[in-house]
Steps between C-alpha positions, in 0.01 A plus 500: 500500500169564670323833520462669836122453477548127441730477801251693715223261387715202595559654845123542551447141393763378748353714779158352430645151524678582825187648661348151479793334679568459869768720651816301555868569544650617170154606379526596134852373434381268226297779339795741515707244311219459246494878451877521455488219244208673325692830474816329381838670478441847641803633311329442165259784583579867440632674813183704567282188476743307720450755777122466480510120481737466796271733697201277418692186596614661826144613573375145443769360731403751768134414451581131556698575815235731646186312397287402797195354333284790616519697176 
């Protein structure tokens, strides 16, 4: 299991990588899969941590969908 801080660091790393890429259809799909693999089985985490982690994953997914390259 990863700590929430470690997961947040991974998200920042993936966002940094994505900011260097061209916007294309399905922007960030590969990175979302990388994040899910990095987190692992969400049900291994305590319930309170699961809620926070799923929020962070959802926020990252939303960021990918809404990213315009102007940030």
